[in-house]
C-alpha positions in Angstrom: 141.3 -60.2 -76.4 141.7 -63.8 -74.9 144.7 -66.1 -75.3 144.1 -69.8 -74.7 146.3 -72.9 -75.1 145.5 -76.2 -76.6 146.7 -79.2 -78.6 146.7 -78.8 -82.4 143.1 -79.1 -83.7 141.9 -81.3 -86.5 140.1 -78.4 -88.1 140.7 -74.6 -88.0 138.6 -71.5 -87.6 139.6 -68.0 -88.4 143.1 -67.0 -89.4 146.0 -69.5 -89.1 149.5 -68.5 -88.1 152.5 -70.8 -88.6 156.2 -70.3 -88.1 159.3 -71.4 -90.0 163.0 -71.0 -89.6 165.3 -68.7 -91.5 165.9 -69.9 -95.0 162.3 -71.1 -95.1 163.2 -74.2 -93.2 159.8 -75.8 -92.3 158.6 -76.6 -88.9 156.4 -79.7 -88.6 153.3 -77.6 -88.4 154.4 -75.6 -91.5 155.1 -78.9 -93.4 151.7 -80.3 -92.5 149.9 -77.2 -93.9 152.1 -76.9 -97.0 150.7 -80.0 -98.6 151.9 -79.9 -102.3 154.3 -77.0 -101.6 152.0 -74.2 -102.6 152.8 -72.2 -99.4 156.6 -72.6 -99.8 156.4 -71.5 -103.5 154.2 -68.5 -102.6 156.6 -67.3 -99.8 159.6 -67.7 -102.1 157.9 -65.5 -104.7 157.2 -62.9 -102.1 160.9 -62.9 -100.9 159.9 -64.2 -97.4 162.9 -65.9 -95.8 161.8 -66.6 -92.2 163.9 -64.0 -90.4 162.9 -63.3 -86.8 160.0 -60.8 -86.7 159.3 -61.2 -90.4 155.6 -61.8 -91.3 153.6 -62.4 -94.4 149.8 -62.3 -94.7 148.3 -64.6 -97.4 144.9 -65.7 -98.7 144.9 -69.5 -98.9 143.9 -70.9 -102.3 141.8 -73.7 -101.0 139.8 -74.8 -97.9 139.9 -75.4 -95.1 142.3 -72.5 -94.8 141.2 -68.9 -95.6 143.7 -66.4 -94.1 147.2 -67.5 -93.3 150.0 -65.7 -91.6 153.6 -67.0 -92.0 156.0 -65.7 -89.4 159.7 -66.1 -89.1 161.5 -67.6 -86.1 165.0 -66.7 -87.3 168.1 -68.7 -87.2 168.6 -71.4 -84.5 166.1 -73.3 -82.4 167.0 -71.8 -79.0 165.3 -68.5 -78.9 165.8 -65.9 -76.2 162.8 -64.4 -74.3 163.2 -60.9 -75.8 163.3 -62.2 -79.3 160.2 -64.4 -78.8 158.2 -61.5 -77.3 159.0 -59.4 -80.3 158.0 -62.2 -82.7 154.7 -62.5 -80.9 154.2 -58.7 -81.1 154.9 -58.7 -84.9 152.5 -61.6 -85.3 149.7 -59.7 -83.4 150.1 -56.8 -85.8 149.6 -59.1 -88.8 146.6 -60.8 -87.3 145.0 -57.5 -86.6 145.8 -56.6 -90.3 143.9 -59.7 -91.4 140.7 -58.4 -89.7 140.1 -61.9 -88.4 138.0 -62.3 -85.2 139.8 -65.4 -84.1 143.1 -67.0 -84.9 145.0 -70.2 -84.3 148.8 -70.0 -83.8 150.7 -73.3 -84.5 154.0 -73.5 -82.5 156.5 -76.3 -82.5 158.4 -74.9 -79.5 158.9 -76.0 -75.9 156.4 -74.6 -73.4 158.6 -71.9 -71.9 159.2 -70.5 -75.4 155.5 -70.7 -76.3 154.7 -68.7 -73.2 157.2 -66.0 -74.0 155.9 -65.6 -77.6 152.4 -65.5 -76.3 153.4 -62.8 -73.8 154.7 -60.5 -76.6 151.5 -61.1 -78.5 149.5 -60.2 -75.4 151.5 -57.0 -74.7 151.0 -55.7 -78.2 147.3 -56.6 -78.1 146.4 -53.7 -75.9 143.6 -51.6 -77.3 143.8 -47.8 -76.6 141.0 -46.2 -74.6 137.8 -46.2 -76.7 135.1 -45.5 -74.2 134.9 -41.8 -75.1 134.5 -42.5 -78.9 131.0 -42.5 -80.3 131.8 -43.3 -83.9 134.7 -44.2 -86.2 135.6 -43.1 -89.7 134.9 -46.1 -92.0 137.1 -44.5 -94.8 140.2 -44.3 -92.6 141.9 -47.7 -92.0 143.9 -46.3 -89.2 140.8 -45.2 -87.4 139.0 -48.6 -87.5 139.6 -50.6 -84.3 140.9 -54.2 -84.5 138.4 -57.0 -84.3 140.6 -59.9 -83.1 138.9 -61.4 -80.0 140.6 -64.7 -79.4 143.9 -66.4 -80.2 144.3 -70.1 -79.6 148.0 -71.1 -79.2 148.5 -74.7 -80.2 151.5 -76.6 -79.0 152.6 -80.0 -77.7 152.3 -79.2 -74.0 149.5 -76.7 -73.7 148.9 -77.1 -70.0 152.5 -76.4 -69.1 152.6 -73.4 -71.5 149.4 -72.0 -70.0 150.9 -72.4 -66.5 154.0 -70.5 -67.5 152.0 -67.9 -69.2 149.8 -67.2 -66.2 152.4 -64.9 -64.5 153.0 -63.1 -67.8 149.2 -62.5 -68.1 149.2 -60.9 -64.6 152.0 -58.6 -65.5 150.3 -57.7 -68.8 147.2 -56.7 -66.8 149.3 -54.4 -64.7 150.8 -52.9 -67.9 147.4 -52.4 -69.4 146.2 -50.7 -66.2 149.1 -48.3 -66.3 148.4 -47.5 -70.0 144.7 -46.9 -69.3 145.4 -44.6 -66.4 148.0 -42.6 -68.4 145.6 -42.0 -71.3 142.6 -41.0 -69.2 141.7 -37.3 -69.6 142.4 -35.0 -66.7 138.7 -34.1 -66.2 138.0 -37.8 -65.6 141.0 -38.7 -63.5 141.8 -36.3 -60.7 143.6 -37.2 -57.4 140.5 -38.6 -55.8 139.4 -40.6 -58.8 142.9 -42.0 -59.1 142.8 -43.0 -55.4 139.4 -44.7 -56.2 141.0 -46.7 -58.9 143.7 -47.7 -56.5 141.2 -49.0 -54.0 140.1 -51.6 -56.7 143.4 -53.4 -56.1 142.0 -54.6 -52.8 140.3 -57.4 -54.7 143.8 -58.8 -55.5 144.8 -58.7 -51.8 146.6 -55.4 -51.9 146.2 -53.3 -48.7 145.1 -49.8 -49.7 145.4 -46.7 -47.5 144.4 -43.2 -48.8 145.4 -40.0 -47.0 142.9 -37.2 -47.8 143.8 -33.5 -47.7 143.2 -33.3 -43.9 145.5 -36.3 -43.2 148.1 -34.9 -45.5 148.0 -31.6 -43.5 148.1 -33.4 -40.2 151.1 -35.5 -41.2 153.1 -32.5 -42.4 153.2 -33.4 -46.1 153.2 -29.7 -46.9 155.1 -29.9 -50.2 152.5 -32.2 -51.6 149.7 -30.0 -50.2 151.4 -26.9 -51.6 151.4 -28.2 -55.2 147.7 -29.1 -55.0 146.5 -26.0 -53.2 145.6 -24.1 -56.4 143.1 -26.8 -57.5 139.6 -27.4 -56.3 140.5 -31.1 -56.4 142.6 -31.7 -53.3 145.7 -33.9 -53.3 145.9 -37.5 -52.1 148.7 -39.8 -50.9 148.0 -43.5 -51.5 149.8 -46.4 -49.9 149.6 -49.8 -51.6 151.0 -52.8 -49.9 151.4 -56.4 -51.2 152.8 -58.5 -48.4 153.6 -61.8 -50.2 156.7 -62.2 -47.9 158.0 -61.1 -44.6 160.9 -58.6 -44.2 161.4 -54.9 -45.1 159.7 -53.9 -48.3 160.8 -52.7 -51.7 159.1 -49.3 -51.9 158.1 -47.8 -55.2 157.2 -44.1 -55.3 155.3 -42.5 -58.2 154.7 -38.9 -59.2 151.0 -38.5 -59.9 150.3 -35.0 -61.2 146.9 -35.7 -62.8 147.2 -32.6 -64.8 150.0 -30.1 -64.9 149.4 -26.6 -66.1 152.6 -25.4 -64.6 150.7 -23.6 -61.9 151.5 -19.8 -61.6 154.6 -20.5 -63.8 152.2 -21.6 -66.5 153.3 -23.7 -69.4 153.1 -22.8 -73.1 149.9 -23.9 -74.8 151.6 -26.2 -77.3 151.1 -29.8 -76.3 149.7 -28.9 -72.9 146.9 -31.6 -73.5 149.6 -34.2 -73.0 150.0 -33.0 -69.4 147.2 -35.4 -68.5 150.0 -38.0 -68.5 152.1 -36.3 -65.9 150.9 -39.0 -63.6 152.6 -41.8 -65.6 155.0 -42.5 -62.7 152.2 -43.2 -60.3 150.4 -45.2 -63.0 153.6 -47.4 -63.3 153.7 -48.0 -59.6 150.0 -48.9 -59.4 150.4 -51.2 -62.4 153.4 -52.9 -60.8 151.4 -53.5 -57.6 148.6 -55.0 -59.8 151.2 -57.2 -61.4 152.9 -58.6 -58.3 149.6 -59.2 -56.6 148.1 -60.7 -59.7 150.8 -63.3 -59.9 150.9 -63.8 -56.1 154.6 -62.8 -55.9 156.5 -64.0 -52.8 157.7 -60.5 -52.2 156.9 -57.5 -49.9 156.3 -54.5 -52.1 154.8 -51.1 -51.3 153.7 -48.4 -53.7 153.3 -44.8 -52.7 151.4 -42.5 -55.0 151.8 -38.7 -54.6 148.7 -37.4 -56.3 147.9 -33.7 -57.0 146.6 -31.4 -59.7 148.8 -28.4 -60.5 146.6 -25.5 -61.3 146.8 -21.7 -61.3 144.3 -19.8 -59.1 144.0 -17.3 -56.4 145.0 -20.0 -53.9 147.9 -21.4 -55.9 151.4 -21.7 -54.6 153.7 -18.8 -55.7 157.3 -18.7 -56.8 159.2 -17.5 -53.8 157.0 -19.3 -51.2 158.8 -21.1 -48.4 157.3 -24.5 -47.3 158.3 -26.8 -44.5 158.6 -30.4 -45.9 157.6 -33.6 -44.1 161.3 -34.2 -43.4 161.5 -30.8 -41.6 163.7 -29.1 -44.2 162.4 -25.8 -45.5 162.2 -25.4 -49.3 162.0 -22.2 -51.3 159.8 -22.7 -54.3 161.4 -21.2 -57.4 159.3 -22.4 -60.3 155.8 -23.9 -59.8 156.2 -25.9 -63.0 158.9 -27.9 -61.2 156.2 -29.4 -59.0 157.1 -33.1 -59.4 160.2 -32.9 -57.3 158.2 -31.3 -54.5 155.6 -34.0 -54.3 158.2 -36.7 -54.6 160.4 -35.2 -51.8 157.6 -35.4 -49.3 156.6 -38.9 -50.5 160.1 -40.2 -50.3 160.7 -38.9 -46.8 157.3 -40.1 -45.6 157.9 -43.6 -47.1 161.4 -43.9 -45.7 160.2 -43.1 -42.2 156.9 -45.0 -42.2 157.8 -48.1 -44.2 161.4 -48.7 -43.4 162.3 -49.9 -46.9 165.0 -52.4 -47.9 165.3 -50.3 -51.0 163.3 -47.4 -52.6 162.8 -46.4 -56.2 160.9 -43.4 -57.5 159.7 -42.8 -61.0 158.4 -39.7 -62.6 157.9 -37.7 -65.8 160.1 -35.1 -64.2 162.3 -33.0 -66.5 162.3 -32.0 -70.2 166.1 -32.0 -70.0 166.3 -35.7 -69.5 164.0 -36.2 -72.5 166.2 -34.0 -74.6 169.5 -35.5 -73.4 168.4 -39.1 -74.0 166.1 -38.3 -77.0 163.3 -40.3 -75.3 165.1 -43.5 -76.2 166.0 -44.2 -72.5 164.7 -43.1 -69.1 167.3 -41.5 -66.9 168.6 -43.5 -63.9 170.1 -41.8 -60.8 171.2 -44.1 -58.0 173.1 -43.9 -54.8 173.9 -47.7 -54.7 175.8 -49.5 -57.4 174.2 -52.9 -56.6 170.7 -51.5 -57.0 171.7 -49.6 -60.1 173.1 -52.8 -61.7 170.0 -54.7 -60.9 167.8 -52.1 -62.5 170.0 -51.8 -65.6 169.9 -55.6 -66.0 166.1 -55.9 -65.7 165.6 -52.8 -67.9 167.5 -54.5 -70.7 165.7 -57.8 -70.3 162.3 -56.2 -70.2 163.0 -53.7 -73.0 162.3 -50.7 -70.7 165.7 -49.1 -71.3 167.6 -47.0 -68.7 170.7 -44.9 -68.9 172.6 -44.2 -65.7 173.4 -40.5 -65.0 175.6 -39.1 -62.2 174.4 -38.0 -58.8 176.7 -35.3 -57.8 177.1 -32.9 -54.9 178.2 -30.3 -57.4 174.5 -29.5 -57.7 174.3 -28.3 -54.1 175.5 -24.9 -55.1 172.5 -24.5 -57.3 170.2 -25.6 -54.5 171.4 -23.1 -52.0 168.7 -20.7 -50.8 169.2 -17.4 -49.0 166.0 -17.8 -46.9 165.4 -21.6 -46.6 167.3 -24.8 -46.3 167.0 -25.5 -50.0 165.6 -24.1 -53.1 164.0 -26.8 -55.3 165.4 -25.8 -58.7 167.8 -23.4 -60.3 168.4 -22.7 -63.9 172.2 -22.6 -63.6 175.1 -24.3 -65.4 174.2 -27.8 -64.1 171.5 -29.5 -66.2 168.1 -29.3 -64.4 167.7 -33.1 -64.4 170.9 -33.4 -62.3 169.7 -30.7 -59.9 166.3 -32.4 -59.6 167.9 -35.8 -58.7 170.2 -34.3 -56.2 167.3 -32.3 -54.6 165.4 -35.6 -54.1 168.5 -37.2 -52.6 168.3 -34.7 -49.8 165.1 -36.3 -48.7 166.4 -39.9 -48.7 168.1 -41.2 -45.5 171.8 -42.0 -45.8 172.6 -45.7 -46.5 169.2 -46.4 -47.8 169.6 -47.8 -51.4 167.6 -45.5 -53.6 167.1 -44.8 -57.3 165.3 -42.1 -59.2 164.0 -42.8 -62.7 163.2 -39.8 -64.8 160.9 -41.3 -67.5 160.1 -38.1 -69.3 159.4 -38.9 -73.0 158.8 -42.5 -72.3 155.1 -42.2 -71.3 153.8 -42.5 -74.9 155.0 -44.8 -77.7 155.6 -44.0 -81.3 154.6 -46.5 -84.0 157.9 -48.3 -83.8 157.7 -49.5 -80.2 158.1 -53.3 -80.3 155.7 -54.3 -77.6 153.1 -51.5 -77.5 150.8 -49.9 -80.0 150.9 -46.2 -80.6 149.5 -45.2 -77.2 150.5 -44.9 -73.6 153.3 -47.4 -72.8 152.9 -48.4 -69.1 156.7 -47.9 -68.9 158.1 -49.2 -65.6 155.6 -51.9 -64.8 157.6 -54.8 -66.3 160.8 -53.3 -64.8 159.4 -53.0 -61.3 157.8 -56.4 -61.5 161.2 -58.0 -62.3 162.8 -56.0 -59.6 160.3 -57.3 -57.0 161.0 -60.9 -58.0 159.3 -63.6 -56.0 
């Protein structure tokens, strides 16, 4: 779907959308359309008051209008970005409901607010993967895809609104990329295919380096190799670099388990099909690099994708194996379904040594305990640096990608003691597993390097109530990381 900006037209095509303030206080565009007051009377009968995020779809009684959507702007003329984005998202839902192929949105707002509303509309306009569908059920309204192709946003300063929207459009493309990747089936997106998709970012000016299984072995990334050794599809480590500024980079590290059976410690069959999304952390990192490169951010950002498929086979890693990590620490493998912390441990240590970060953040669908603890309403945040934590929490709130800070504690070290290795990578003791996982990862991060771990388990897919995403993969983390990168 395209979004364009222009001055208010003399004639209209497709659906028309117009806003008004709370209490049905008319905007100039609303007053111009209302004519003899038919629209005000109709909205009053319907109980529409103009609250923010309130919408109403009407059929106009006379030409040139056909389908009209009234949307509420709420109380007060100074609207915050978060509210404007939600209004735009609600408006998109109503325009889709109208079955219009094109729409004109009339906005009597300053250009910065116009751009924010259009951004919300854009984020909600994502269409879930359809390339594998060969037919739809015409008798099921929920199965029929939307037909909206173009939205023209009309305002007083369209050129300025379009300029401000351009960076949002770049971020939306990154979000959509992450959503597409997360929803791809495991048979179509293994480690090598994922790396191939990463190479496409070269067209945006991103430097892309892919380590194959031989390079992974030579460089001593044995934890990553161990997780992937049970699959016929070997692991990959991908480095993405956007150098829009000099200086030490912000490094983002993503868990990319393209399918997670649990390995030898195999999972229950229930919902295992969702394990295609165990690479949502890597998808978020790749989407974030797409976003910062797309908007030409004045920032130095690197993404590291730890990609593997966790499968059971005669060559699979066993519980009880001892593996020497990239950092030199030996790790006793306890549960092969706790593979995410293994690939991240190697990726974090490798990134810290090779990239010399100013700060480093990893993201992963890591533990079911975090999902249960936070009820999938928040992602869990562990951080060794209060300044970095506060920045992440602030951006998470602004971008509606919520985080809840959890404690990093040395109390977990008792759980991680091994009789035959430097560490064991998990333990089902008294300490919650998500805390043990975060502390395990901290052992692979150099002291004094600001580092955060985001456990996004449960946030990879949206339910129907998500304000800025249809019921599909969320692309969680892209907007957060783009804001953190700045520039």
